[in-house]
Residue frames as qw, qx, qy, qz and C-alpha x, y, z in Angstrom:
[[0.222, -0.839, 0.223, -0.444, -25.04, -98.66, -166.52],
 [0.492, 0.271, -0.719, 0.409, -22.19, -99.76, -164.21],
 [0.680, -0.647, -0.327, -0.111, -23.05, -100.91, -160.72],
 [0.003, -0.711, 0.502, -0.492, -21.25, -99.38, -157.84],
 [0.756, -0.119, -0.605, 0.218, -19.58, -101.49, -155.21],
 [0.361, -0.815, 0.177, -0.417, -19.54, -100.60, -151.60],
 [0.659, 0.098, -0.630, 0.399, -16.74, -101.78, -149.20],
 [0.499, -0.786, -0.039, -0.363, -17.21, -101.46, -145.46],
 [0.474, 0.268, -0.631, 0.553, -14.64, -101.17, -142.72],
 [0.583, -0.678, -0.304, -0.328, -15.88, -101.62, -139.20],
 [0.280, 0.363, -0.597, 0.658, -14.17, -100.52, -135.87],
 [0.657, -0.619, -0.364, -0.230, -15.46, -101.70, -132.56],
 [0.148, 0.484, -0.503, 0.701, -14.06, -100.10, -129.35],
 [0.655, -0.494, -0.568, 0.066, -14.69, -101.72, -125.85],
 [0.047, 0.643, -0.272, 0.715, -14.46, -99.07, -123.24],
 [0.390, -0.211, -0.749, 0.492, -14.00, -99.30, -119.51],
 [0.190, -0.785, -0.559, 0.186, -16.13, -97.32, -116.97],
 [0.199, -0.718, 0.032, 0.666, -13.97, -94.20, -117.60],
 [0.643, 0.741, 0.105, -0.165, -14.41, -94.55, -121.36],
 [0.105, -0.676, 0.684, 0.254, -10.77, -95.69, -121.84],
 [0.783, 0.326, -0.431, -0.307, -10.32, -98.36, -124.62],
 [0.659, -0.381, 0.634, -0.134, -9.86, -101.80, -123.32],
 [0.598, 0.104, 0.745, 0.276, -10.23, -103.73, -126.55],
 [0.357, 0.572, -0.235, -0.700, -10.18, -102.76, -130.20],
 [0.591, 0.171, 0.761, 0.206, -11.44, -105.01, -133.05],
 [0.302, 0.539, -0.247, -0.746, -11.76, -104.32, -136.71],
 [0.652, 0.304, 0.693, 0.047, -13.34, -105.96, -139.69],
 [0.341, 0.608, -0.337, -0.633, -12.74, -105.31, -143.47],
 [0.825, 0.178, 0.514, -0.153, -14.43, -108.27, -145.20],
 [0.676, 0.728, -0.092, -0.063, -13.09, -107.28, -148.60],
 [0.167, 0.727, -0.638, 0.189, -9.54, -107.67, -147.14],
 [0.749, -0.032, -0.661, -0.013, -10.35, -110.90, -145.47],
 [0.128, 0.175, -0.630, 0.746, -10.24, -109.42, -141.96],
 [0.566, -0.533, -0.486, -0.399, -13.01, -110.46, -139.49],
 [0.594, -0.777, -0.015, -0.207, -13.05, -109.07, -135.95],
 [0.758, 0.181, -0.336, 0.529, -9.27, -108.94, -135.57],
 [0.522, -0.783, -0.215, 0.262, -7.95, -107.53, -132.42],
 [0.442, 0.645, -0.094, 0.617, -5.78, -104.48, -132.39],
 [0.520, -0.408, -0.396, 0.638, -3.85, -102.63, -129.61],
 [0.099, -0.551, -0.003, 0.829, -3.78, -99.23, -131.33],
 [0.431, 0.601, 0.563, 0.370, -5.33, -97.43, -134.38],
 [0.071, -0.486, -0.004, 0.871, -5.02, -94.06, -136.04],
 [0.364, 0.595, 0.662, 0.276, -7.61, -92.87, -138.53],
 [0.094, -0.427, 0.068, 0.897, -7.43, -89.64, -140.50],
 [0.361, 0.624, 0.683, 0.120, -10.24, -88.30, -142.62],
 [0.215, 0.002, 0.173, 0.961, -10.09, -85.24, -144.95],
 [0.168, 0.734, 0.576, -0.318, -12.98, -82.87, -144.44],
 [0.394, 0.288, 0.391, 0.781, -12.88, -80.99, -147.82],
 [0.078, -0.849, -0.391, -0.347, -15.52, -78.53, -146.84],
 [0.469, -0.876, 0.004, 0.115, -13.68, -77.37, -143.69],
 [0.557, 0.662, -0.414, 0.282, -10.22, -78.04, -145.21],
 [0.304, -0.624, 0.620, -0.367, -9.06, -79.93, -142.16],
 [0.494, 0.111, -0.862, 0.018, -8.10, -83.37, -141.04],
 [0.713, -0.446, 0.128, -0.525, -10.39, -85.05, -138.61],
 [0.396, 0.381, -0.820, 0.158, -8.68, -87.80, -136.48],
 [0.845, -0.439, 0.014, -0.304, -9.32, -90.66, -134.24],
 [0.364, 0.481, -0.739, 0.301, -6.27, -91.92, -132.33],
 [0.807, -0.439, 0.090, -0.385, -7.01, -94.81, -129.96],
 [0.433, 0.338, -0.814, 0.188, -4.91, -97.34, -128.05],
 [0.781, -0.438, -0.436, -0.094, -5.79, -99.94, -125.42],
 [0.385, -0.836, 0.321, -0.223, -4.55, -99.36, -121.85],
 [0.825, -0.338, 0.413, 0.188, -2.42, -102.48, -122.10],
 [0.689, 0.675, -0.062, 0.254, -0.53, -101.24, -125.30],
 [0.723, -0.401, -0.002, 0.562, 3.16, -101.37, -124.26],
 [0.007, -0.919, 0.108, 0.379, 5.11, -98.15, -124.79],
 [0.318, -0.394, 0.701, 0.502, 7.85, -100.01, -126.76],
 [0.377, 0.386, 0.805, 0.246, 5.23, -101.24, -129.14],
 [0.160, 0.906, 0.320, -0.227, 3.69, -97.86, -129.39],
 [0.153, -0.744, 0.392, 0.520, 7.04, -96.45, -130.55],
 [0.317, -0.060, 0.823, 0.467, 7.40, -99.04, -133.18],
 [0.298, 0.673, 0.677, 0.020, 3.71, -98.39, -134.30],
 [0.095, 0.919, 0.022, -0.381, 4.45, -94.63, -134.73],
 [0.208, -0.520, 0.624, 0.545, 7.65, -95.35, -136.58],
 [0.334, 0.185, 0.868, 0.317, 5.91, -97.79, -138.96],
 [0.248, 0.795, 0.531, -0.156, 3.01, -95.33, -139.41],
 [0.020, -0.834, 0.205, 0.512, 5.40, -92.53, -140.30],
 [0.249, -0.256, 0.763, 0.539, 7.18, -94.70, -142.90],
 [0.303, 0.482, 0.812, 0.127, 3.85, -95.67, -144.33],
 [0.088, 0.884, 0.285, -0.359, 2.84, -92.11, -144.42],
 [0.097, -0.659, 0.433, 0.607, 5.91, -91.10, -146.34],
 [0.286, 0.053, 0.877, 0.382, 5.14, -93.91, -148.89],
 [0.235, 0.693, 0.679, -0.062, 1.61, -92.77, -149.25],
 [0.005, 0.829, -0.025, -0.559, 2.70, -89.16, -149.63],
 [0.120, -0.402, 0.674, 0.608, 4.93, -90.16, -152.58],
 [0.235, 0.305, 0.895, 0.225, 2.16, -92.16, -154.22],
 [0.141, 0.825, 0.516, -0.182, -0.25, -89.38, -153.97],
 [0.050, 0.943, -0.038, -0.326, 2.15, -86.52, -155.08],
 [0.819, 0.457, 0.041, 0.344, 5.05, -88.04, -156.88],
 [0.055, -0.937, 0.240, -0.249, 7.18, -85.60, -154.85],
 [0.856, 0.150, -0.380, 0.317, 10.55, -87.41, -154.56],
 [0.261, 0.483, -0.407, 0.730, 12.46, -84.80, -152.65],
 [0.469, -0.463, 0.287, -0.695, 9.95, -84.34, -149.89],
 [0.954, -0.109, -0.193, -0.202, 9.42, -88.11, -149.71],
 [0.727, 0.229, -0.436, 0.478, 13.12, -88.63, -149.23],
 [0.006, -0.485, 0.390, -0.783, 13.14, -86.04, -146.62],
 [0.748, -0.367, 0.109, -0.542, 10.38, -87.68, -144.70],
 [0.938, 0.054, -0.322, 0.119, 12.30, -91.00, -144.96],
 [0.430, 0.412, -0.466, 0.654, 15.24, -89.34, -143.49],
 [0.438, -0.454, 0.290, -0.720, 13.10, -88.12, -140.53],
 [0.934, -0.151, -0.138, -0.291, 11.83, -91.76, -140.15],
 [0.795, 0.185, -0.430, 0.387, 15.43, -92.98, -139.89],
 [0.055, 0.481, -0.401, 0.778, 16.26, -90.15, -137.45],
 [0.696, -0.374, 0.050, -0.611, 13.07, -91.07, -135.37],
 [0.967, -0.110, -0.218, -0.073, 14.06, -94.72, -135.24],
 [0.575, 0.295, -0.471, 0.600, 17.72, -94.00, -134.33],
 [0.157, -0.463, 0.374, -0.788, 16.68, -91.61, -131.51],
 [0.771, -0.323, 0.166, -0.523, 14.28, -94.24, -130.08],
 [0.153, -0.448, 0.881, 0.015, 16.77, -97.01, -130.69],
 [0.829, 0.249, 0.251, -0.434, 14.37, -98.97, -132.78],
 [0.788, 0.543, -0.291, -0.005, 16.98, -100.10, -135.42],
 [0.852, -0.423, 0.216, 0.218, 19.68, -102.45, -134.51]]
C-alpha cells in the first residue's frame, strides 16, 4: 500500500488594533520557504459543494500602490498561464494575455 505524503503551507498575519494587516509571513517547507515576509497575498479556494470560489485577499498597510499594481499584473499573467495548463484553451488564454498587456499598458507598467 502506498503511503500518502502531506505538504503544509502556513500563513501568519500580524494585525494592528483595527485588525488591519501589518505583517504577513508564509512558510512552505517543501518549497524551501521558512517564515518569509510578504507585503500582499491572494488565496483562492474552490468550494465544490457550493460551486463557488472562496478568497482571502490581504495586503499590509505599508504595501506601496505602485507595487500593488505590479502584483496584480503578475497575478493576472500567472492566472492566464494556469488557465491554459488546466484547460488547454489556447484561444481564451491568448485573450487573457492580451488583457494583461492592455492592463500593463494602461498602468504604464511596461517600458
